[in-house]
C-alpha positions in Angstrom: -97.8 98.4 21.7 -99.1 98.2 25.1 -103.0 99.1 26.0 -101.5 101.4 28.6 -99.0 103.0 26.3 -102.0 103.0 23.5 -104.2 105.3 26.2 -101.1 107.7 27.5 -103.4 110.8 26.1 -106.9 110.8 27.2 -109.5 109.3 25.2 -113.4 109.8 25.6 -115.7 107.2 25.7 -119.5 107.6 26.4 -121.9 105.5 28.8 -125.1 105.2 28.9 -127.5 104.3 32.0 -130.7 103.0 30.5 -133.8 102.9 32.9 -137.1 101.1 32.5 -139.9 100.6 34.7 -141.2 96.8 34.8 -143.9 95.3 37.2 -143.5 98.7 39.2 -139.9 98.5 39.6 -137.4 100.8 38.5 -134.7 98.9 36.5 -131.5 99.7 34.3 -129.3 97.6 31.6 -126.3 96.3 32.9 -123.7 94.5 30.4 -120.6 91.8 31.9 -117.5 92.4 30.5 -115.6 89.5 28.8 -111.8 91.0 28.8 -109.3 93.2 30.5 -108.8 93.3 34.6 -112.4 93.7 34.8 -113.3 90.8 33.0 -116.6 89.6 34.5 -117.3 92.7 36.2 -121.1 94.9 35.3 -121.1 98.0 33.9 -123.0 100.7 31.7 -122.5 99.9 28.0 -120.2 102.1 25.9 -117.4 103.0 24.2 -114.8 105.0 22.8 -116.0 108.2 20.9 -114.4 107.9 17.1 -112.6 110.3 15.4 -114.5 113.4 14.2 -117.6 111.9 15.7 -120.1 114.1 18.0 -120.6 113.0 21.3 -124.3 112.5 21.1 -123.7 110.4 17.8 -121.4 108.0 19.6 -123.8 107.6 22.4 -126.3 106.9 20.0 -124.2 104.2 17.9 -123.2 102.5 21.5 -126.6 102.4 22.9 -127.9 100.5 19.3 -124.5 98.3 18.8 -125.1 96.7 22.8 -128.9 96.9 22.8 -130.3 97.2 19.5 -132.1 100.5 20.5 -132.6 102.4 17.5 -135.1 105.0 19.2 -134.3 106.0 22.9 -134.6 109.6 25.1 -131.0 110.0 25.4 -129.4 113.0 27.3 -126.1 113.7 28.6 -125.5 114.0 32.3 -122.0 114.4 33.7 -118.4 113.8 32.5 -116.2 111.9 34.6 -112.7 112.4 34.3 -110.9 110.6 37.0 -107.2 109.7 35.2 -107.5 106.3 37.8 -111.2 105.3 36.6 -110.2 102.6 34.0 -107.4 100.3 34.6 -106.2 100.6 31.3 -105.4 104.2 31.3 -106.6 108.1 31.0 -109.9 107.8 30.0 -112.8 110.4 30.4 -116.1 109.0 29.9 -119.2 111.4 29.0 -122.4 110.0 30.5 -125.9 109.6 29.3 -129.0 108.9 30.6 -131.5 107.1 28.3 -135.5 106.0 28.9 -137.5 103.7 27.2 -141.1 102.1 28.0 -140.9 98.6 27.6 -137.6 96.5 28.7 -138.5 94.0 26.0 -137.5 96.5 23.5 -134.0 95.7 24.1 -132.4 93.1 21.8 -128.8 92.6 22.4 -126.5 91.3 19.6 -124.1 88.8 20.2 -120.5 88.9 20.7 -119.6 92.2 22.3 -120.2 91.7 25.9 -120.6 88.6 27.8 -123.9 89.4 28.9 -126.6 92.1 29.4 -129.2 92.0 32.4 -131.8 94.3 33.5 -131.5 95.1 37.3 -133.3 96.8 39.7 -131.6 100.1 40.7 -131.5 99.7 44.4 -130.1 96.2 44.1 -127.0 96.8 41.8 -124.2 94.4 41.6 -120.9 95.9 42.3 -120.1 98.0 39.2 -116.9 98.6 37.3 -115.1 101.5 36.8 -116.7 104.4 38.4 -120.5 103.6 37.5 -122.3 103.7 40.8 -121.3 106.9 40.7 -123.1 107.2 37.0 -126.1 105.2 38.4 -126.3 107.6 41.7 -126.0 110.8 39.3 -128.5 109.6 36.8 -131.2 108.4 39.2 -131.0 111.9 41.1 -131.3 113.3 37.9 -134.4 111.4 36.8 -136.1 111.8 40.0 -135.5 115.7 39.5 -136.8 116.2 36.1 -139.6 113.6 37.2 -140.7 117.0 39.3 -140.4 119.8 36.9 -141.0 117.7 33.5 -143.3 115.5 31.6 -140.1 113.1 31.2 -142.2 110.4 32.1 -143.9 110.0 28.6 -140.7 108.3 27.6 -141.3 105.5 30.4 -145.1 104.6 29.6 -146.0 103.3 26.3 -148.4 105.4 24.4 -152.0 104.8 26.1 -151.7 103.7 29.6 -154.0 103.7 32.6 -153.5 106.0 35.5 -152.4 103.6 37.7 -149.7 102.7 35.4 -148.8 106.5 35.9 -148.9 106.3 39.2 -146.8 103.3 39.6 -144.5 104.7 37.8 -143.8 107.7 39.9 -143.8 105.4 42.8 -141.6 103.0 41.8 -138.9 106.1 40.7 -139.2 108.3 43.6 -139.1 105.5 46.2 -141.9 105.9 47.9 -145.6 106.3 48.0 -148.0 108.7 46.2 -150.7 110.7 48.2 -153.0 109.1 45.4 -155.8 111.8 45.7 -154.0 114.7 45.6 -151.6 113.4 42.7 -154.5 112.7 40.5 -156.2 116.1 41.4 -153.0 117.8 40.1 -152.1 116.0 37.4 -155.3 116.0 35.6 -156.1 119.6 36.5 -153.0 120.5 34.3 -154.0 119.3 31.1 -150.7 117.2 31.3 -152.9 114.1 29.9 -156.0 113.0 27.5 -158.4 110.8 28.2 -159.6 108.3 25.8 -163.1 106.9 24.7 -161.9 103.4 25.3 -161.6 101.6 28.3 -158.9 98.5 29.6 -160.7 95.7 29.9 -159.9 92.5 32.2 -160.9 90.8 35.3 -161.9 93.8 37.3 -163.9 96.7 36.5 -163.2 98.6 33.3 -160.3 101.4 33.7 -160.0 104.8 31.8 -157.0 104.9 29.4 -155.0 108.1 28.9 -151.9 109.4 26.8 -149.9 112.1 27.3 -151.5 115.4 25.2 -148.1 116.0 24.2 -145.1 113.4 24.0 -142.4 116.2 23.2 -140.2 117.6 26.0 -141.6 120.1 28.1 -140.7 121.8 31.7 -143.9 122.0 33.8 -144.1 121.7 37.3 -145.5 118.2 38.0 -144.6 117.6 41.8 
């Protein structure tokens, strides 16, 4: 049986847009396909949903098998169902957004893909399938949620400086912040807790903060 015949009925896949901020740049993880008509193309990690498997469970399994991550923020985004999106046949993809604080946490197992690499969101290579649409959708969702939730805690270490928080928001929003107003607003919301310890280095000591709650909250940040 050919691959096309085996996919004669629509099948369901999950794909994850994994974001992280590194050195003030918003990045996402891409994998390089190693088989089929789209060989050598870059795409977001994913795969087919197994019979009887919940979508969220499939997304967690596929992300782990690709990145080695056992924990990451994961949120369902949108369903992409154009019958022409996959050259093998009709595959409906449920896209997810995933967030981690440290790109170094990713330890891709060998074999599933030809390669994996972090790319700046503003400099993605041509993507397979309709994954550029996924990238655009995921970025819009992330920017929006940055304004009305505390989702940023998933992209920062447990302890951080205020400069790191500012850098994170600027990297995702793609624009500089009004630093004075941003600082006043964030600190006035009770979103953060200042620690007694200081970060010491070449420059003057910097205050350290943590999020008061590391659970999802709806809160008007911007």
